[in-house]
N, C-alpha and C positions, 0 to 999 in steps of 0.2 A: 506175322507183321504183313499190315496191310500194304500192296504195292500202291504208291500214289504218285500221280503225274506230276510234272512240275507245275502246273495250273492250280495244284490243291486237290484235284478229283482224285478220286479211286478208280486205278487203271482199268478199264473195261470191264467192268461188273456194273450191269443193270441194276441191281439188286439192293447196290450199298450208293451212300451218299456221303458226302462232307461236308460240313458247315462250321463256318466261321462265326463267333457271336460275339458280341459287345453291348456295352449299357453305357447310358451317359445320363448327366443331369443338369438341370437348368436351374441354377440359384435362385434368379430373376422370379421364375413363374412357377418353382416347385415340382415341376415336371420332371418324368424321367421317362426313358424309352430303351428301346434296343435298336440293334442293327444286325442282322444277318445275312450272309452270302452263302449259299447252297450251291455247290456242285454235284449235278447227278446225270447220267447219261450224256456227257458232254454238254450239256446246258448248265447255266449260271442264274440262279433266281435271287433275286434280291426282297429282302423283308426288312419292315420298319415299324414302329409303331409308338406312339407317347401315351402315357397316361398320367392322371393327378389323382393320388390316392394319398391322403396324408398319412397313414400309416405305412404304407409300402415306400413313399418318398423318404422317410427317416432311413432308409438304407442307401439312398442316394444313386448313383450309377449301378451299384451292385443290385438293385431290385431291376433294372432293367437287363442286365446280363443274365439273372434268372430267367426272365421272361421269355428271353430268347432263346435259352437253350430250350426252353420247353416248347416255344414256337417251332423250332427246327426238328425236333422230334414230331412233334405233331404233322407237320407236314411230310416226313418222312411216312409216317404211319398211313397217312391219306394217299400217298401214291404207293403204298403197298411193299414199301421196303423193307428189308431184314434186317440190313444193318445201317447204321451212321456213326460216324467219327466226329466228335463234337471238338473243334478247336478253340481255346480259351485262353486268356491273359490272366484271370483272377482265380486264385485257388480254389475258393468257396464253389465255384460250377462243379466240379469233382468231388469236394470234399462233403458237401452238405447232399449231393444225388447219392452216393454210396454210403452215406452215414459215420463217416469219418471226423465230422465235425458236428457239436452240439447245435440243435434247431431249435432257437427260443424267440423265432419272430414269425407273424405271419406267412411271410414270404419264404423264408427258408423252410419251413413246416409244410405248406401247399407244394414246394419244389419237390421236396423229399417223397411225399406222398403221389405226386402224379409219376415220378421217374420210377418208383417201384410200382405202380399200377401198371405201367407198361413194360415192364420188364418181360413178359412172356409174348408180348408181340413184336418187340425190337431188340436188336442189339446194340448196346449204347458203348462206343468207347468214348473215352474223355481224352484229350491229346493237349498239353501244355504248351502255350506259346508263349514267349517274351513279348510284352505289349509294345508298341510304338519302335518296333525295331525294324520293320521293314517287309514283314511279313505282308504281301500284298491281300491275302484273304481277309486277315485280321484288321488291317489298315482301313481295307473298304467296310467292314462292319463297324469301324469306330466312326468314319463318315458319316455311315447312313445313321447310326444312332444319335449323333451330334444335330444332324439335320432335322431329326424327327422330334427333337425338344427346340429347334428353333437356334440352335449355336450356330448355324453355318451362315 
């Protein structure tokens, strides 16, 4: 079990990070995006981005969640970290990454392939949280994702 501080960060281990990821979809613009809140070494990093890709947009907010999870892992690798815990509220974030669910769309295939390709570089733990339940890191990731696609 990873020791986690009350702010969601992993207690006093500079080789680890905690990231909350969420996605959003703007039906009017057909844009999807992600929000990520990462805790590492006592710091809080916010990341968000929007996309407009018709094939990926068919997955709506899930496309953003997948890309947010990938962005968090990429950032942790850039920082030279050995471990990251991804906190997510949509079951597919773990299920596609570890091969529990069938991957039959471009986004889910690319997600699985990416996570598989970095497994030797970083240890990734997936932690399910209930969405919209007051978990502050998850709520902030949701706000960032909504803002990225113009819903705030």
